[in-house]
N, C-alpha and C positions, 0 to 999 in steps of 0.2 A: 879630598878625593878618596874614593873607596878602595879598599885593598882587593886586589885580584886574587881569587882562589885558584890554587892549582888543582889538577885532577885528583891527586892523592888526598888533598884536604876534603874535596867534595866526596870522594869515595869513603873516606873515614867517617864523615858526617852521616852519610846515608847508611853506612854499616851500623853505626850506633842507633840510628833511628829505626832501621828495619832489621834488627838482629834476629832473624827468624831461623828456626830449626825446622827442616822439612825432611821427608823421606825421599832419598834418591831412588828413582824407579829402576835404575840399572843394577845397583848393589843392594837395594832394600835395607839400607842403613841410614840412620839419622845423620844429616850433615847440614852445614850452614850454607846460606846463599851469599855469594860475594859479588861485588861489582867489578867489571873489567871493561877496558876500552878495546873495541874490535876495530881494526883498520883493514880495509880491503882495497886493493888496487884494481881499478876499472879502466880498461882501455877505451878511449873515446873514438868516435868515428874518424876523427882526423889523424889518429895514430898516437896521440899523446896519452899519458896516464894521469888519472885523477885518483886521489885517495879519499875514500869515504870513511868517516869515523863515526862510531856510535857506541854508546854505553849499553852494557847488557848485564843481566844477572846470570850467574852460572853456579852450578853445584861445586862446592869446594873440594869434594873428594874426587870427582871425575872431570871437572871443567867442561861439562856438557851444558848447553844452554838450558835455562829454566823456562818451562812452558807452563803458565798458570792454568 
C-alpha cells in the first residue's frame, strides 16, 4: 500500500521543485514564493457551513497571493 503524503511533505517537495525567486510588487524586493493552504468557510443556502480548501502560492515577505 502506498504511503499517504501530508500537506507539509507535499509543500516541501513543491518548494524544492519550484524554488523561485521573484520581485514582490508591493515591496520591490526579491523574495521567494511559498505554498500555503487557504481554508475559507462558506455558508450554504441551508444555513450550514462548508470549508473550501485550496493550495496557493504567496510571497514569503508579505504573504500576499502570487499572480503570474
